[in-house]
Structure formats: structure tokens, C-alpha cells
C-alpha positions in Angstrom: -14.9 3.0 20.9 -13.4 5.6 18.7 -10.2 4.4 17.0 -7.9 5.3 14.2 -4.4 6.1 13.0 -2.1 7.1 15.8 0.9 7.3 13.5 2.1 6.2 10.1 5.4 5.6 8.2 6.5 4.7 4.7 9.6 3.4 3.0 10.6 3.5 -0.7 13.9 2.3 -2.0 16.0 5.0 -3.7 16.7 3.0 -6.9 14.5 3.6 -9.9 14.2 2.3 -13.5 12.5 4.3 -16.2 9.9 2.4 -18.2 11.7 3.5 -21.4 14.7 1.4 -20.3 12.5 -1.7 -19.8 10.8 -1.1 -23.2 14.1 -0.7 -24.9 15.2 -4.2 -23.9 12.1 -5.9 -25.1 11.7 -3.8 -28.3 8.4 -2.4 -27.1 6.9 1.0 -27.9 7.8 3.0 -24.8 5.4 5.8 -25.7 2.4 3.5 -26.0 3.3 1.8 -22.7 3.9 4.9 -20.7 0.8 6.6 -22.2 -1.4 3.5 -21.5 -0.1 2.9 -18.0 0.4 6.5 -17.0 3.6 5.5 -15.2 7.0 6.9 -16.0 9.3 5.0 -13.7 9.2 2.5 -10.8 11.2 1.8 -7.6 13.7 -1.0 -7.5 14.9 -2.7 -4.2 18.6 -2.7 -3.3 20.4 -6.0 -3.3 19.8 -6.5 0.5 16.2 -5.3 0.5 13.1 -7.4 0.7 9.5 -7.3 2.1 10.9 -7.7 5.6 13.4 -4.9 5.5 10.8 -2.6 3.9 8.3 -3.5 6.6 10.9 -2.8 9.3 11.8 0.6 7.9 8.2 1.6 7.5 7.4 0.5 11.0 10.4 2.3 12.5 9.3 5.5 10.7 5.8 5.1 12.2 7.2 4.6 15.7 9.6 7.6 15.2 6.8 9.9 13.9 4.8 9.7 17.1 7.4 8.6 19.6 5.4 5.4 20.4 6.2 3.3 23.4 6.5 0.0 21.5 5.7 -2.0 24.7 2.1 -0.9 24.1 1.9 -2.4 20.6 0.1 -5.7 21.2 -0.6 -6.9 17.7 1.5 -6.8 14.5 0.2 -7.9 11.1 2.2 -7.6 7.9 0.4 -8.0 4.6 2.5 -8.9 1.5 2.6 -11.2 -1.4 6.4 -11.4 -1.4 7.1 -12.6 2.1 10.7 -13.9 1.9 9.9 -17.0 3.9 7.2 -19.5 3.1 7.4 -20.7 6.7 8.6 -18.0 9.0 6.6 -14.8 9.9 7.7 -11.4 8.7 5.8 -9.9 11.6 7.9 -11.4 14.3 11.0 -10.0 12.7 9.4 -6.5 12.7 8.4 -6.9 16.3 12.1 -7.6 17.3 13.4 -4.8 15.1 11.2 -2.1 16.8 11.6 -3.5 20.3 8.1 -4.7 20.9 7.4 -6.8 24.0 6.8 -10.5 23.4 3.2 -10.4 24.9 1.7 -9.7 21.5 -0.2 -11.5 18.8 1.4 -11.5 15.3 0.7 -13.0 11.9 1.4 -12.5 8.2 -1.4 -11.7 5.8 -1.7 -12.5 2.1 -4.5 -11.2 -0.2 -2.6 -9.8 -3.2 -2.5 -6.0 -3.0 -5.0 -5.5 -0.1 -3.4 -7.6 2.6 -2.1 -4.4 4.3 -5.6 -2.9 4.5 -6.9 -6.2 5.9 -4.3 -5.8 8.6 -5.6 -2.3 9.3 -9.1 -3.7 9.7 -7.9 -6.4 12.1 -6.1 -3.9 14.3 -9.1 -1.6 14.2 -11.4 -4.4 15.4 -9.0 -5.5 18.2 -8.6 -1.9 19.4 -12.4 -1.1 19.3 -13.2 -4.3 21.2 -10.7 -3.4 23.9 -8.6 -6.5 23.4 -5.4 -4.4 22.7 -4.1 -0.9 23.2 -2.5 -0.5 19.9 -1.8 -2.6 16.8 0.7 -2.2 13.9 -0.6 -2.9 10.4 1.9 -3.1 7.5 1.7 -3.4 3.8 5.0 -4.1 2.1 6.1 -5.8 -1.1 9.0 -6.4 -3.5 6.6 -7.2 -6.3 7.6 -9.4 -9.2 6.8 -9.4 -12.9 8.2 -12.0 -15.3 10.8 -10.6 -17.8 9.0 -9.1 -20.8 5.5 -9.5 -19.2 3.2 -6.5 -18.8 3.6 -6.7 -15.1 7.3 -5.9 -15.3 6.6 -2.3 -16.3 4.9 -1.5 -13.0 5.9 -4.1 -10.3 7.8 -2.1 -7.7 9.0 -2.1 -4.1 7.9 -0.2 -1.1 5.6 -0.2 1.9 3.7 1.6 4.6 3.0 1.0 8.3 0.0 2.3 10.4 -0.2 2.2 14.2 -3.9 1.9 15.1 -5.1 2.9 18.6 -7.8 4.7 20.6 -5.9 7.6 22.0 -3.6 10.3 20.5 -5.4 9.7 17.2 -4.1 11.6 14.2 -6.9 10.4 11.9 -10.1 8.7 13.0 -11.2 5.7 11.0 -15.0 6.4 10.9 -16.0 3.1 9.3 -14.9 0.4 6.8 -16.6 -1.8 4.3 -15.4 -4.8 2.2 -16.5 -6.5 -0.9 -15.1 -9.9 -1.8 -15.6 -12.6 -4.4 -13.7 -15.6 -5.9 -12.4 -14.0 -9.1 -9.3 -15.6 -10.5 -7.6 -12.5 -12.1 -4.1 -13.0 -10.7 -2.3 -15.9 -8.9 1.1 -17.4 -8.1 1.4 -21.0 -6.9 4.0 -22.1 -4.3 7.4 -22.3 -5.9 6.6 -20.1 -8.9 9.0 -17.2 -9.4 6.5 -14.9 -11.0 2.7 -14.4 -10.8 0.3 -15.0 -13.7 -2.7 -12.9 -14.6 -6.0 -13.7 -16.2 -5.9 -10.9 -18.8 -9.6 -10.1 -19.4 -10.4 -10.6 -15.7 -8.0 -7.9 -14.6 -10.1 -4.8 -15.3 -13.9 -5.0 -15.2 -14.5 -8.3 -13.3 -11.5 -7.7 -11.1 -10.5 -4.2 -10.2 -13.5 -2.1 -11.1 -16.2 -4.4 -9.9 -14.7 -4.7 -6.5 -13.4 -1.2 -6.0 -16.7 0.4 -7.1 -18.8 -2.1 -5.1 -16.8 -1.6 -1.9 -16.7 2.2 -2.3 -20.5 2.5 -2.9 -21.1 0.0 -0.1 -19.3 2.2 2.4 -20.9 5.5 1.2 -24.3 3.9 1.5 -23.5 2.5 4.9 -22.5 5.8 6.4 -24.7 8.0 4.1 -21.8 10.0 2.5 -21.1 11.2 -1.0 -17.9 11.9 -2.9 -18.5 15.6 -2.3 -18.1 15.0 1.5 -14.4 14.2 1.1 -11.4 16.4 0.5 -9.2 13.5 -0.7 -9.6 10.1 -2.2 -7.1 7.3 -2.9 -7.6 4.0 -4.7 -5.4 1.1 -5.4 -2.8 2.0 -8.0 -1.8 -0.9 -10.3 -1.2 1.9 -12.8 -2.2 5.5 -13.3 -5.2 4.8 -15.5 -7.3 2.5 -13.3 -7.6 4.8 -10.2 -8.4 7.7 -12.4 -11.2 5.8 -14.1 -12.5 4.4 -10.7 -12.6 7.9 -9.3 -14.5 9.2 -12.3 -17.0 6.4 -12.1 -17.7 7.1 -8.5 -17.9 10.9 -8.8 -14.6 11.9 -7.3 -12.6 14.7 -9.0 -9.1 14.7 -10.3 -8.2 17.2 -7.6 -9.3 14.8 -4.9 -7.1 12.0 -6.0 -4.0 13.9 -7.2 -2.3 14.2 -3.8 -2.3 10.4 -3.3 -1.4 9.4 -6.9 2.2 8.3 -6.3 2.1 5.5 -8.9 3.5 7.6 -11.8 6.9 7.9 -10.0 6.7 4.8 -7.9 5.0 2.0 -9.8 2.7 -0.6 -8.1 4.0 -1.6 -4.7 1.1 -4.1 -4.3 0.3 -4.3 -0.6 1.9 -0.9 -0.1 0.2 0.8 -3.0 -3.0 2.3 -1.5 -1.3 2.7 1.9 1.6 4.8 0.5 -1.0 6.9 -1.3 -2.8 7.5 2.0 0.5 8.4 3.7 1.2 11.0 0.9 -2.2 12.5 1.7 -1.6 12.5 5.5 1.6 14.3 4.8 -0.4 17.4 3.7 -3.9 17.0 5.2 -5.1 19.3 8.0 -7.6 19.0 10.8 -11.1 18.2 9.6 -10.1 16.9 6.2 -11.9 13.7 5.2 -10.2 11.0 3.2 -11.8 8.2 1.3 -9.6 5.1 0.6 -10.4 1.9 -1.3 -7.8 -0.8 -1.7 -8.0 -3.8 -4.1 -6.5 -7.2 -4.0 -6.7 -9.7 -6.8 -8.5 -12.9 -6.1 -10.5 -10.7 -5.4 -11.6 -8.1 -2.9 -11.7 -4.5 -1.9 -11.5 -2.7 1.5 -13.0 0.8 1.7 -12.3 3.3 4.5 -13.7 6.7 5.6 -11.2 8.7 7.6 -11.2 12.1 9.3 -8.0 13.9 10.2 -7.5 15.5 13.7 -5.4 18.3 15.0 -2.8 15.7 16.2 -1.6 15.4 12.6 0.4 18.6 13.0 2.3 17.2 16.0 3.6 14.1 14.2 3.7 15.0 10.5 7.3 16.2 10.2 9.0 13.8 12.7 9.7 11.2 10.0 10.4 11.3 6.2 7.3 12.0 4.1 6.4 10.3 0.9 7.6 13.2 -1.3 11.0 13.1 0.5 11.2 9.4 -0.2 10.4 9.8 -3.9 13.0 12.6 -4.3 16.7 12.2 -5.3 16.4 8.8 -7.0 19.3 6.7 -8.3 18.5 5.4 -11.8 19.7 2.0 -13.0 19.9 0.3 -16.3 18.1 -3.0 -17.0 21.1 -5.2 -16.2 21.4 -3.6 -12.7 17.7 -3.8 -12.2 17.6 -7.5 -13.2 20.5 -8.2 -10.7 18.7 -6.3 -7.9 15.4 -8.2 -8.6 17.0 -11.6 -8.7 16.1 -12.2 -12.3 19.6 -13.4 -13.0 20.1 -16.9 -11.7 23.5 -18.4 -11.1 
């Protein structure tokens, strides 16, 4: 059964902090940090924003964009590594917020930055099998980085939601392929405020091994090449890694540019690749093909091949696009940022 993206939505908080402001506090060389990460600023949640509120806003945007009858949504899965409750699902709160009927299955996912794309795969499988009409997959995070740690320069807030179904499809998901290993490049134990990272495991054994393996695996599976795609988007922990991954695979700078939101957004973890895809859908036209590969530490990658249909024109402008969400930011200083992020304990 053909299935794919019926609608999509994104949410990004308006608050931002420039990396120069963070570097100033820690006495770091801002030029070297910005040049190395290729990120200029990142989003900051408001005082009352968390992974749940971000997931709800993204889901509402997806419903609004295609005027979905929420009674037909029979599965909701929310991927995040910053669920506010250790025991209490985010997905049930989303269901109530969008007015979904109670005859649905729901669960929260966690796989670092690829939990949202794992949710897409789950919904895709359920739709293709005929078990459900439509499913809602969300990736949302208020990501954390310890004060002064390298992660603090990019850990951001935001999310995206995708309604997956078999009718009124705006973008067909042709196929998907995953590559997963037990690679301890990043972790956070229960009760820890901030994650830790394994330094030398972050790049080659973590990100690049999995992204390249999943991407090549999918292209071999469906007999495609980088030249068959109009756009490509890869997980964006910074601006440097996705550029290098694209180059290693044979994708051009023009193919990845429309989805490269990290420079003005930072790393939204589970929302990263999914917001990048939303930015591409905001401008893609019928027949365009999109290649997407997410990455989650721990470690694994999910790759997707997607083809846009003419329905995209009917839904595109019915909800705020990514560019709109990135515009008109409110900049804060480090003290306000620390307050918003809960770094100040009283």
C-alpha cells in the first residue's frame, strides 16, 4: 500500500541566543567556535515551554495545514530525549490537545536525535499494513547542554510533526532503511541534568559511520543515486557534519542548502532532521525527490526516500512555514537564557 506524508507542521520558539554571547561568558574564542560549528545562534524555549508544548504546537500546525479530521488519527508517537515526565506519556497529552479520539495507540519514543524518524517508520508500517488510517509522528526536544560544555553552543529547542496516511498524500515515502549499532557516543542516566558525550566517538564511529551506512544502504536497496534527488537533508548537530556527510555521499551543496536550518536554529535533537525536511517541503514542488537521513546517538540512522505530489500546493501555506518561524527572533542575554533553560536552581 502506498503511504506517505499527508501533512506536516513545525514549531520553533521565538527566543534566540547568539553563540558570541555564550562564548563571552566562558571566555572562549567565539570566532573559532562559530567557524568550527557553522552555527551563529540557537533557539531558546520560553519559561513555559517544554517538549510537550512544542510537540502540541507542531501537531496542531500539521492538523491545521491539511484540515485533518483528528478522529481518524489512530496512532501517536512522540520522539524526544527531553520528555518532561519520566513516567507519563507526552503522546497522550498531544492526543488530548488536538482532540483525537481515545481509540488510538500511543507511546513515547527515545533514541537520542532519531526518535522522531523512528516514529515516522512506525506509523508508516501501521498504515501500510492496514492497521490504522493515519498516524502522527513527532520529534520534539528542549535539548540540554551543561554550562560551559561544547554541547551548550548548539543544544536548542523545537520540533516537527508528520501525519502519515495512505490517502491525500503530499509526499510519498518510497522506502526507508536503518543502520544501528551499540556505539556509546552520548548518554544521560536517569536523574542526570545534562548528557555526557564520548568525545572521539562522536564523529567517525558515531555520526558518519551510521549516516553513511544508512544512506548507502537505502540507495542500494532502491537502486538510486544522489543525482536522482532534488533535495537532501541530514541530521544537523552542527553545520559542519551534514555538509561533510553530503560530500562523502556525493550530494551537492545546492541539494542540502534548503534544509540546512541549523545555522540559525541550533540542534533540536529529535526535531533536527524533521524540521529540515519541513523547510524543504515548504518549497518543493510536484515530482521533486527528497533524501533524508537522521542520526541518533547510541547509535543509529534512519534513511528515507520521498517523492512530492501535487497535493503539496494545497496544504503548503495553511500553516506557518519554517522560514516564518525562524524570522523575527527575540534575542536574550546569557542570564535570561540560563533562567529559561532552568540552569539556575533555587
